[in-house]
Residue frames relative to the residue before (quaternion, step in Angstrom):
aa qw qx qy qz dx dy dz
M 1.0000 0.0000 0.0000 0.0000 0.00 0.00 0.00
R 0.6501 0.5231 -0.3170 0.4509 3.56 0.98 -0.88
N 0.6447 0.5223 -0.3252 0.4538 3.61 0.99 -0.82
I 0.6324 0.5204 -0.3344 0.4662 3.59 1.00 -0.77
F 0.6467 0.5208 -0.3140 0.4604 3.58 0.97 -0.84
L 0.6621 0.4986 -0.3023 0.4709 3.58 0.96 -0.88
I 0.6347 0.5128 -0.3294 0.4751 3.60 1.00 -0.76
F 0.6434 0.5252 -0.3151 0.4592 3.59 0.96 -0.85
I 0.6674 0.4933 -0.2979 0.4718 3.58 0.89 -0.92
T 0.6495 0.5240 -0.3095 0.4559 3.59 0.95 -0.88
V 0.6691 0.4836 -0.2967 0.4801 3.57 0.92 -0.91
S 0.6465 0.5270 -0.3218 0.4481 3.60 0.96 -0.84
V 0.6648 0.4903 -0.3033 0.4750 3.58 0.90 -0.89
T 0.6444 0.5244 -0.3187 0.4564 3.58 0.96 -0.85
V 0.6627 0.4997 -0.3082 0.4649 3.61 0.91 -0.88
V 0.6467 0.5115 -0.3203 0.4664 3.60 0.93 -0.86
C 0.6755 0.4917 -0.2982 0.4615 3.60 0.92 -0.88
V 0.6666 0.4962 -0.3091 0.4625 3.62 0.96 -0.77
K 0.7023 0.4750 -0.2679 0.4576 3.61 1.01 -0.79
N 0.7393 0.3682 -0.2171 0.5203 3.64 1.21 -0.15
P 0.1340 0.8435 -0.5126 0.0877 3.63 0.54 1.09
Q 0.5034 0.6835 -0.4254 0.3137 3.62 1.21 -0.22
S 0.4714 -0.6582 0.5123 0.2864 3.55 -1.28 0.43
V 0.1189 -0.7759 0.6167 0.0597 3.54 -1.13 0.69
P 0.4816 -0.6472 0.4890 0.3320 3.59 -1.10 0.59
L 0.1307 -0.7734 0.6181 0.0519 3.53 -1.03 0.87
N 0.1073 -0.7992 0.5913 0.0150 3.56 -0.65 1.18
F 0.3922 0.6657 -0.5348 0.3420 3.55 0.18 1.33
L 0.8186 -0.1227 -0.0012 0.5610 3.52 -0.41 1.31
G 0.7789 -0.1310 0.0465 0.6115 3.50 1.01 0.89
E 0.4446 -0.6890 0.5087 0.2622 3.53 -1.25 0.42
T 0.1155 0.7924 -0.5878 0.1147 3.53 -0.90 0.97
Q 0.4010 -0.6701 0.5579 0.2809 3.58 -1.28 0.26
V 0.0289 -0.7937 0.6066 -0.0347 3.56 -0.88 1.00
A 0.4897 -0.6262 0.5112 0.3268 3.55 -1.07 0.71
L 0.5262 -0.6714 0.4223 0.3065 3.55 -0.85 0.99
W 0.6353 0.5376 -0.3432 0.4355 3.61 1.00 -0.73
K 0.6330 0.5167 -0.3362 0.4683 3.58 1.09 -0.67
L 0.6420 0.5243 -0.3147 0.4625 3.55 1.03 -0.79
L 0.6610 0.4986 -0.3021 0.4724 3.58 0.94 -0.89
L 0.6635 0.5038 -0.3035 0.4625 3.55 0.95 -0.87
A 0.6335 0.5315 -0.3286 0.4564 3.57 1.02 -0.79
F 0.6814 0.4682 -0.2986 0.4768 3.61 0.92 -0.82
F 0.6120 0.5374 -0.3531 0.4603 3.60 1.05 -0.64
I 0.6725 0.4853 -0.2889 0.4783 3.58 0.91 -0.91
A 0.6292 0.5205 -0.3333 0.4713 3.59 1.04 -0.75
G 0.6348 0.5291 -0.3231 0.4611 3.60 1.05 -0.71
I 0.6351 0.5170 -0.3172 0.4783 3.56 1.02 -0.83
A 0.6559 0.5081 -0.3098 0.4644 3.59 0.92 -0.89
F 0.6390 0.5318 -0.3222 0.4528 3.60 0.98 -0.85
V 0.6651 0.4893 -0.3013 0.4770 3.61 0.89 -0.91
F 0.6238 0.5453 -0.3311 0.4515 3.59 1.02 -0.81
V 0.6621 0.4975 -0.3014 0.4725 3.58 0.94 -0.89
L 0.6484 0.5116 -0.3253 0.4605 3.61 1.00 -0.77
K 0.6538 0.5088 -0.3212 0.4588 3.59 0.97 -0.78
I 0.6250 0.5257 -0.3463 0.4617 3.61 0.98 -0.74
G 0.6601 0.5037 -0.3061 0.4656 3.60 0.94 -0.86
K 0.6543 0.5055 -0.3224 0.4609 3.58 0.98 -0.77
K 0.6396 0.5225 -0.3332 0.4548 3.60 0.98 -0.78
K 0.6498 0.5097 -0.3161 0.4670 3.58 0.96 -0.84
Q 0.6513 0.5094 -0.3155 0.4656 3.58 1.00 -0.81
E 0.6440 0.5158 -0.3274 0.4605 3.61 0.99 -0.79
V 0.6413 0.5088 -0.3266 0.4725 3.59 0.98 -0.80
Y 0.6436 0.5209 -0.3128 0.4654 3.59 0.97 -0.85
E 0.6710 0.4865 -0.2987 0.4731 3.59 0.91 -0.90
Q 0.6426 0.5211 -0.3278 0.4561 3.60 0.98 -0.79
D 0.6280 0.5269 -0.3332 0.4658 3.58 1.01 -0.77
N 0.6552 0.5089 -0.3064 0.4668 3.57 0.97 -0.87
I 0.6460 0.5116 -0.3222 0.4660 3.59 0.98 -0.81
D 0.6443 0.5229 -0.3199 0.4573 3.58 0.96 -0.85
K 0.6667 0.5015 -0.2974 0.4642 3.57 0.94 -0.89
S 0.6716 0.4847 -0.3103 0.4665 3.60 0.94 -0.84
D 0.6056 0.5366 -0.3611 0.4636 3.62 1.10 -0.58
E 0.6465 0.5156 -0.3210 0.4618 3.58 0.96 -0.82
E 0.6694 0.4946 -0.3010 0.4655 3.56 0.95 -0.89
S 0.6780 0.4867 -0.3074 0.4570 3.59 0.94 -0.80
N 0.6100 0.5418 -0.3553 0.4562 3.60 1.12 -0.58
E 0.6528 0.5177 -0.3183 0.4522 3.58 1.01 -0.74
R 0.7030 0.4828 -0.2604 0.4527 3.59 1.05 -0.72
K 0.5538 0.6271 -0.4100 0.3633 3.62 1.14 -0.41
P 0.3727 -0.7167 0.5383 0.2403 3.55 -0.88 0.91
Q 0.5905 -0.5592 0.4414 0.3791 3.55 -1.25 0.38
L 0.5202 -0.6349 0.4697 0.3251 3.55 -1.14 0.64
S 0.4599 -0.6547 0.5223 0.2951 3.51 -1.12 0.67
E 0.6731 -0.4815 0.3704 0.4218 3.55 -1.27 0.28
E 0.6382 0.5482 -0.3159 0.4386 3.53 0.99 -0.86
D 0.6648 0.4923 -0.2911 0.4805 3.58 1.00 -0.85
R 0.6377 0.5233 -0.3295 0.4593 3.58 1.00 -0.76
E 0.6483 0.5085 -0.3211 0.4671 3.58 0.98 -0.78
F 0.6408 0.5288 -0.3159 0.4582 3.56 1.06 -0.78
L 0.7025 0.4713 -0.2680 0.4611 3.56 0.94 -0.87
S 0.7102 0.4573 -0.2847 0.4531 3.62 1.05 -0.52
């Protein structure tokens, strides 16, 4: 399913870039003429890079949270008192 989605996105971006060959003025740190397909492609790639950076940050945060959960489980296991005989009989 993921491969089909990637193929669809790639074809869509290619079609949009091919259908927009005209030049447009770009006023960013000076005035210049840029092909619209290059501009669209640049923003698409920038979007992919942005999502990639967000995913890396989320993975690091998940690993950090998992480490904290593991440490808190170890600490809570050490603090648990032993069950009384009465509790053991109830549980069995």
